[in-house]
C-alpha positions as CSV (number, residue, x, y, z in Angstrom):
1,X,-11.0,159.0,261.5
2,X,-11.6,159.8,265.1
3,X,-12.5,163.5,264.6
4,X,-15.8,165.2,265.1
5,X,-17.9,164.6,262.1
6,X,-19.4,167.6,260.3
7,X,-23.0,168.2,261.4
8,X,-24.0,170.6,258.7
9,X,-26.7,169.2,256.5
10,X,-26.1,168.7,252.8
11,X,-28.4,171.6,252.2
12,X,-26.3,173.9,254.5
13,X,-23.2,172.9,252.7
14,X,-24.7,173.7,249.4
15,X,-25.3,177.3,250.5
16,X,-21.6,178.2,250.4
17,X,-20.7,180.2,247.3
18,X,-19.3,177.9,244.5
19,X,-20.4,174.6,246.2
20,X,-21.9,172.6,243.4
21,X,-22.4,169.3,245.3
22,X,-22.2,167.9,248.8
23,X,-22.0,164.3,249.8
24,X,-21.6,161.6,252.4
25,X,-19.8,158.4,251.7
26,X,-18.9,155.3,253.8
27,X,-15.3,154.6,254.8
28,X,-15.1,152.1,252.1
29,X,-16.1,154.6,249.5
30,X,-19.7,153.8,248.8
31,X,-22.1,156.7,248.3
32,X,-24.5,157.3,251.2
33,X,-26.2,160.5,250.2
34,X,-25.6,163.5,248.0
35,X,-27.2,166.7,246.8
36,X,-26.3,169.0,244.0
37,X,-27.0,172.5,242.8
38,X,-26.4,171.2,239.2
39,X,-27.4,168.1,237.2
40,X,-24.5,166.0,238.7
41,X,-25.4,162.4,237.7
42,X,-25.6,159.8,240.5
43,X,-22.8,157.9,238.6
44,X,-20.4,160.8,239.1
45,X,-21.2,161.1,242.7
46,X,-20.6,157.3,243.2
47,X,-17.3,157.6,241.4
48,X,-16.3,160.6,243.6
49,X,-17.3,158.7,246.7
50,X,-15.0,155.8,245.6
51,X,-12.1,158.2,245.0
52,X,-12.5,160.0,248.3
53,X,-12.7,156.7,250.3
54,X,-9.5,155.5,248.6
55,X,-7.6,158.8,249.2
56,X,-8.7,158.7,252.9
57,X,-7.4,155.2,253.2
58,X,-4.1,156.3,251.6
59,X,-3.7,159.3,253.8
60,X,-4.6,157.2,256.9
61,X,-1.8,154.7,256.0
62,X,0.7,157.4,255.4
63,X,-0.2,159.2,258.6
64,X,0.0,156.1,260.6
65,X,3.4,155.2,259.2
66,X,4.9,158.7,259.9
67,X,3.5,158.6,263.3
68,X,4.8,155.2,264.1
69,X,8.2,155.4,262.4
70,X,9.2,159.0,263.0
71,X,7.2,159.8,266.0
72,X,5.5,162.7,264.2
73,X,1.9,163.2,265.3
74,X,-0.1,162.9,262.1
75,X,-3.2,161.2,263.4
76,X,-6.1,161.6,263.5
77,X,-6.6,162.8,260.0
78,X,-8.7,166.0,259.9
79,X,-9.4,167.0,256.4
80,X,-7.9,167.2,252.9
81,X,-8.3,169.5,249.9
82,X,-7.6,168.9,246.2
83,X,-7.8,171.7,243.6
84,X,-7.1,171.3,239.9
85,X,-8.3,172.9,236.7
86,X,-11.6,174.6,237.6
87,X,-12.6,172.4,240.6
88,X,-11.8,171.9,244.2
89,X,-12.8,169.2,246.5
90,X,-12.8,169.5,250.4
91,X,-13.2,166.2,252.3
92,X,-13.3,165.5,256.0
93,X,-14.2,162.1,257.4
94,X,-16.9,160.9,255.2
95,X,-18.3,164.2,254.1
96,X,-17.3,166.5,251.4
97,X,-18.0,169.3,249.0
98,X,-17.4,169.7,245.2
99,X,-16.6,173.3,244.5
100,X,-16.4,175.4,241.2
101,X,-13.2,177.2,242.1
102,X,-13.9,180.5,240.2
103,X,-17.2,181.0,242.1
104,X,-16.0,180.1,245.6
105,X,-15.0,182.5,248.4
106,X,-12.3,180.3,249.8
107,X,-11.9,182.4,252.9
108,X,-15.5,181.8,253.8
109,X,-15.7,178.3,252.6
110,X,-12.5,177.1,254.3
111,X,-13.3,178.8,257.6
112,X,-16.9,177.6,257.5
113,X,-16.3,174.1,256.3
114,X,-13.0,173.5,258.0
115,X,-14.3,174.7,261.4
116,X,-17.1,172.3,261.0
117,X,-14.8,169.5,259.9
118,X,-11.9,169.8,262.4
119,X,-11.7,169.3,266.1
120,X,-12.2,172.5,268.0
121,X,-9.0,171.9,270.2
122,X,-5.5,172.7,268.8
123,X,-3.2,169.7,268.2
124,X,-0.9,168.9,271.2
């Protein structure tokens, strides 16, 4: 990804309502660092990092294909969100937050985290 990386610390990310864990992973999906407001085991953080790295690679491949084949500007990738059951994950670059959906204020969370994660200029 060629976007501005979030500069909020893991501690700052954990202050958002509903955020249960925040982490940093390598582009290959290896856990670099994480902090949690719960007893999230390191093994779970490692598995989440692998998942997020794989999803980033999949979205980058898809975006590159759409950009090249259909001349639609899909790159650079900014961020993605998955929500299911009781949990939401918001990922940008190699950082992300693990959120208990019922406890989150998504207006504040998405504005705060997305502003940090996405480029400040509008797409062309």
